[in-house]
Each structure stands twice: as structure tokens, then as C-alpha cells.
N, C-alpha and C positions, 0 to 999 in steps of 0.2 A: 101655409094657403094653400090652396087646392084648388085645381080645373077639373070641372065634371067634361067626360069624355063618353064616347060611344060605348066604350069598354068598362067604365066607372070612373074613378078620379085620378088623378096624378098631383103628385106634390110637386109646388113650385119652391125652387130651390134659389133663384136668383132674377132680376130683373134687368133689362138692357136696353138696346136700340138696334133695330134690322134695318140693314143699309139696301135699298131695292133700288140697285143701279143709279146710287147717287141722291135718292129720294131715302130721307132717315124716318124712319115709324118708331115711335115710342110711348108710350113703355111697351116693351113686349117680354114675355115671360120662358123661362126656362124652367122645362121637366123633364129631367132626365130618364124620368122611369114610364114618360108619355110615350107610345108606339108609333104616334106618328106628329108633323106638325101640322097645326091647324092655323090658319090666319082670320081673324074677324074682318067681314068686309065692313061692317058698321063702323070699327076703329077708323079702318083705312077711308071711308068716306070724312070722319071727323079731321083727319088730316089733308082733307082737299083733294083726296085721290078716287078719281070716278072707275067705273067697273062697267064693260061692253060684254057683249057676247057676240061672238063673229067666228064663222068658220071650225064649232067645236073646241074655242077656246075661250076662257077668260080673260080678257085685257085690262091693265089696269094703266089709267093716263093720269097725270100729274100737267095741268094744263093740256098742251099739244104735245109732250113726250111720251112716249110709252115707257113706263115704268117696268113693268114686268109681264109675261103671259104664261098663262098655263093653259098645258093640252086637258082636254077631256079624257077621261078614261072611267067606262065606266060611268058612274052616278055622281064620280068627283072630278075636282080640277087638281090636276096633280102638278106640285111644286118639284121645282128643278133647283131649289136653291138647296145647296150644301151647307149643314149646319156647322158652324164654328165658332169658338169663343176667341176674341181677338183680343180683348180686354176685360179685365173685371174688377169693379169698383165693390170694395167689403164697405156696407153702410155703416155708418158708428150706431152705437146704442139710441144714442140721441135720437136719429132718426127715425128708429123703429120705437122709443118711445112716443115722438109725436105721433107717427103714424097710425100706432094702434090706440090714441086717445089717452095717453099718460097713464099707463099701467103701473103697478108697483114693481119696483125692483125685482122682486122674487118672481112675480108674473112673465115680467120681460125676459129673465134668463130661461125660464121653463118655457117660452114658447120660442127662442131663438133655439134650443136645444132640441126640442121636439118636432122642429120645422128644419131641422141639419141646417139653418142660417148661419155661415160663418160672422164672425163678430168680433172688431178690433177688441176689444173690453169686455170680457164675462165678469171679471171678479169685482170690479170698481164701478158701481153703477153712475151714471150722469144723473147729476139733479138739474133741472129745470126750473126757468124763472115761476114759471105757470104754479107746479107744484110747489114752490117752497112760500107761497104768500097766504 
């Protein structure tokens, strides 16, 4: 999977959660070749977070709690979040098989390899109940 950016596209290699001062946002996508971190305001709104502009800052609130503030620099609001991976869960082939709409075992293996997605089991494909019917 990849995401389009201003400078082209960046491959997404992992999914995870973002902790914004105790408020968890999920899913978030990790694109190691991306040149910047992007946050989707619509995704934050879907998680119940509201955005306000005040004094050259973007302020994110959950209820009455200020979750994060982003100062404006030029045309962008800059994050002071330092990217870190504290825990990685490797998805099983079965999860990817379901998410991709039940592809063949051969296609699933090619997809995982092409997108550099680690897999628990690359030699023995998981059979699902739906595909065996």
C-alpha cells in the first residue's frame, strides 16, 4: 500500500496507533521513505477530536482536554512529535488474506513481498472457511 504525498508517493510498511498525550488515534500508517509526517484532520474528527486555530497555532481538543498544539510555520502546522516505534505487531497472513478480499495464496505472497511487509508465515498459506466453501 502507498500514500500520495506532495513529492510523489511513499510506501506504507506498517500500521499502528498514535498516542497524542493519552488520546489514541488509530489506525496510523508508517511510511519510512516519506519525507514528513502527515496527520489527517478528517481522521482526527472521526476519532472525536476537534481542531481550532488560535494565535498561529492549530489546537486539537478531545472534550475539554487539549491533546496537542501545532505552531504554524509558513503555510504548514509543524508537529513536535518525535516518531518512534515502541511496539510492532506482525499481522498474520490470514489477516492480510481477509483485508485484501480473499486473494489466492500466490498473490498474497507476492503482495507481501512486493510491499516489504513482514509476515509470520510465508511458506504455508492460511486457509479460510469462506474460500474453502
